[in-house]
N, C-alpha and C positions, 0 to 999 in steps of 0.2 A: 164609795170606796172603790178604789181601783186595785186590781190585782195584776201584778206583773209576773210573768213566768220567764225565767231565764233558762233558755235551752243551751246546753253546752254545744258549741260548734267544734267539729273536728276538722281541722285543716291539715292537709298533707302538703308538706313543702318538699319538693324534689330538688335536690342539688345536682346539677349537671356540670360536667367539665366545660368550662368556657372554651369556645373555639373561635378561630378566625377563618376567614375565607381562604381557599387555596391560593397560594402565591404569598401568603403571610404566615407567620408562625407566632406562637404564644410564648412571650417572655415575661414570666411572672403573671401579671394580670393585664399586660398590654400586648396588643397585636403589633408586630414589627414586620416590615417588608423583607421578603426573602432576598438575600444578597446574590450578586453575580457569582457564577461558579457553583451555585447551589440551587436546590429546588424545594418547594414546600407543598407537597401533594395533599395534605389533609388539614391544613390550618392549625396544626399543632406543633409539628417539628420542622426543622430545617435540616436537609440532608445534602451532602456533598455529591456533586455529579461524579459518576464513576469514570474510569478510563474509557475512551471511545466516545465520550459525550461532553457537552459543555452548555453553559448558559452565558449569554453576553448581555442580558438585561435583568433588572430587578423584578421582583414579584412573579417569578416563574413557578408554575406548579409541576413542571416536568422538564427534564434536560433534553436538549436536541442532540441527535446522533450525528457523528461525523459522516460526511458523504463518502462514497466509495473513492479510493485514491487519496484520502485524507486520514490523518491519525492523531491520537492524543493518548499518550501512555500514562499521564498523570491524572490524579483525582482533583476535583475542584477547579477545573479549567474554564477559561472564558473564551477559548478559541480552539479550533482544530488546525493542524498544520498540513500543508500540501506535500505529498510525496515528491521527492526530488528526482532529478535526472539520474539514470543509472541504477535506480532502485524500484522496488515494488512494495506496495502496501496492501496486502491481501487482508490483513487483520488490523482494523482501526484502533485496537487497544495496545498495539505494539509498535516499537520503533521500525522504520523501514528496513527492508532486507536488500542488500546489494545483489544485483543481477549476477548469476553464476556465469562461468566461462561458457561460450557458445550461445549466450543470450544477451539482450540489451534492452534499455528503455530510453528512447529518444524524446519522450514527452514527460511533462510533469503530471503527477496525479495518476500514475499507472497502478493497477491492482495486480498485474502480473507482468513479467518480463517477456519479450518476444524472442523467438528462436531465430538464429541467423538463417537466412535462406541458403539453398544449395549453392556451392561455389564460393561461399563467404565464410569467414572464421572470426573468432574472438578468443583470445587466451587469457584475458584479464577479467577479474570480477569488477562489477560496477560500471560496465561499459555503456556508452551512449550510442554506439554504432558498431557494425561488423565491417571488416575489411575484405575487399574482393581478393580472390585468390590470384597471385601474380602469374605472369607468363613463365613457362618452363617448370611449373609446379602443379601439384594436385591437392585438392582440399576435399577429401571424402568425409572428413569429420569436422564439424564446425567448432569443436572444442580443442582442436590440435593445430599447431602452427603448420603452415604449408610445407609439403614434402617435395623436394626437388625431384624431377623425373630422373629415373636411373638411366644408365648408359643403354642405348638401344631404344629409348622412348623420348618423346618430346611433347610440348604443348605450346601452340602458337596463339592461343586465345586466353583471355582472362576468365575467371569464374569457373574453371574446370574442376570436376570431381575425380577425374581419372586421366592419367597420361596416355598418349597414343603411341602404339608401336611404330617404329620406322618400317617402311616397306622393304621388301627383299632387295638387297644390293645397296642399302644405305644404313647408316648408324649415327650415333652421336659419340663424341670422344670424351665428353665430361657430363657430369650430372647437371640437371637444371637447364637444358637447352630448349630453344624455341623452334628448331628445325633440325632435320637430319642431313648428313652430307653423304654423297655417293662414295662408295668404297671402290678403290682402284684395284683392278685385277680380277 
């Protein structure tokens, strides 16, 4: 006669959340590839790329940041945009800002506008260049239009920040002159 003993077996079954590899997300019970404009860092969820970043490929686990001088102000983007002429893009999550008066941006992708150099000026926002101060004028402030030399002063050169006084015995008869004339008497 044979005796059989049946021992109860205790089996513990652990249920874990199914997960996909990074670059994929869980949809029901299926792993799906992460879409462009989104990223899937944990294999569970698909998240939209925030402003200032993008993805242009499927199956990404993180977004790519916009390079300096490029921007993207929308979420879920597939590209960053290059900053245009006459503008600066210091913040990649915002629209470009026009250069202020007295400054300019002559290249694409600038993170800041350049100051006009001495003897040059610009009185419009969004400029791509500064203008040299004309003859008979002074340009002490790059944000202000050229000022004609007053009577008794002159400027025979471009790019001047200050008018020159006429020498004793000479003067100018009108403003904005390039030379002094001798006074008779």
